[in-house]
N, C-alpha and C positions, 0 to 999 in steps of 0.2 A: 748822299754822297756815297759813291763806291768805296769799297775797302782800298783799292788801288789809289783813288784819288786822295783819300784820308791818309794813306801811308806817304804819298808823295808830299803833301802838305806838311805833315810832321818833319819829314826829312829835311825840306827846304827851311823850315823854322830851325832845326837843329844846325844847319849849315850856317844860317844867319848868326846865331849864337856863337859858333866856333870862329866865324870871321870877326865878330866884335871883339872876342876875347884875345884873338891874335893882335888885332889893331890896338887893343888896350896895352897889351904886353910891349909892343913896339914903341908906343908912346912913352911908356915907362922906362924904356931902354933905349935912349937916343943913339947910343953907339951901335945899336942893332943886336940881333940875335941869330944864331945858327938854326937850322930846322930842328936839330936834335935838342937844343935847349928849349925851343918852343914846345916841343913834344913833351919834354920832361916837366916844364913849368905848368903845363896844362893838364898833365896826367893822362896823355894820349900816347905815350911811347908804345910802339908796337912790340909785340912778343916774338916776332918772327926772327928766327936765328939767321937764316940765310937770305940773300936777295935784298931788295929794297925794303929798308926800314923807315918807320915813321912817314909812311906814304900818305896817310890821312892829312896831316898838318902840311906836308909838301904839296899835295894837290889843292888844298884850300889856299895856300900861298900862291900857287900858280894862278888861280882864278883871281885873286886880289891883285896880282902883278898884271894880269890881262886887263883889268879895269883901271890900272894906273894909281892904285891905293898903296902899293908896296912895291919896293925896288930891291934887287939883289946885286951885291958886289960879286961879279963872277969870279974874281981873284981869291977873295977870302971866304966866299959862300955865306956871307952875312946878309940877313934881310933887314931892312929899315923901312920905316914909314916914308912914303913919298912926299916930297915937298908940294905944298898946295900950288896950283898954277893960278895966276891971275888973269 
């Protein structure tokens, strides 16, 4: 396996762990959480002073929303676990 492939595999494994951690948090907080709260609780708060903060968790949340696993209330900016569809 090339170094590029090994690095990609490792990154994708890490992404799956972050996704699982976010879903676990949202399960434990049925009222939902804001991105900044998720970043704080996971210890992933960014140290960037200006511009977009906590982009890592926001990006992961975007992927979870695209797959229908997470929803966001656009008014309150609160993320929650999507209701299962039957």
